[in-house]
N, C-alpha and C positions, 0 to 999 in steps of 0.2 A: 645640060651642061651650062647653058646661058643663065639659067635661073640661079645656079650655084655661084657663078661669077657676079651676078647682080647682087645677091644677098651679101657676098663678101665685101663688094664695093660699098654698099650701103653701110655695113657694119664698120668699115674703115672710116667712112665720112663721119658717121655718128661718134665713133670712138675718138676721132681726132678733133671734133669740134664741141662735144659736150663734156663739161667737167663734173665728174661724179663725186659725191661725198663718200667718205669711208664706209658708211652704212650701205650705200648703194653698191660700192665695189664689193662688199661682202656678199650681197645678194647676187651680184653678177658673177662672181666666183662660183657660187653654189649652182647657179644656172648653167654656167658653162660645164661644170663637172657632170651634172645630170645630162646635158646634151651629148657630151662625149661618151658616157656610159651607154646611153640610148643608141648612139651611132655604132658603137662596138657591138652591142647586142644585135642590131639589125644586120650588120655585116656578117656576124657569126651565123645567124639564121639563114642568110642568103648563101653563105658558103656551105652550110650544112645540107641545104636542099639541092645543091648542085652535085649530082652523082659523079660527074667526070672529074671534079676536083678531089672528091673522096677517094675515087679509084686511083688517082695519081699523087696522092698526098706524100708518099715517100720520095718520089723523084723531085717534087716540088720542094720538099723540105731540104733535100741534099742540095739542090741548086741555090736555094735561099742561104743556106749555111755557107756555101762556097762563096757566094757573092758578098755576104756580110764579112767574112773573114778577110777576103782579098781587098775589099773596099777599106776596111780598117787598117790593114797592113800597109797598103799603099799610101793611105792618108798619113800615117806615122812617118813613113819613109820621106814623103814629100815635105812634111813639116821639118823633119830633121835637116834635110839638105837645104831647105829654104832659109831656116834660121841659122844654119852654118855659114851660108854665103852672105846673108844680110847682116848678121851680127859678127862678122869676121874681124872687124876692127874694134869691137867693143869688149875685148878680153880683159878680165880683171885679174 
């Protein structure tokens, strides 16, 4: 856990202090893409090897779907009411 946080912190420090050229930004973008694909692949392998997750995939999927729908719904509701009260005096 600490190694992940240290690597993230080092990346933030380097990213904030080093100015990259456009060519280096293009290489960095490709490197990030490859890193994300590798991360997703290793996570998929890890999940595929875990038999308890495979056995409970249906219930996990239903809970995930309910969580995603409720989170989205309440986010939209909160944004609606927040903007309604904040922008109350800005009617055009």
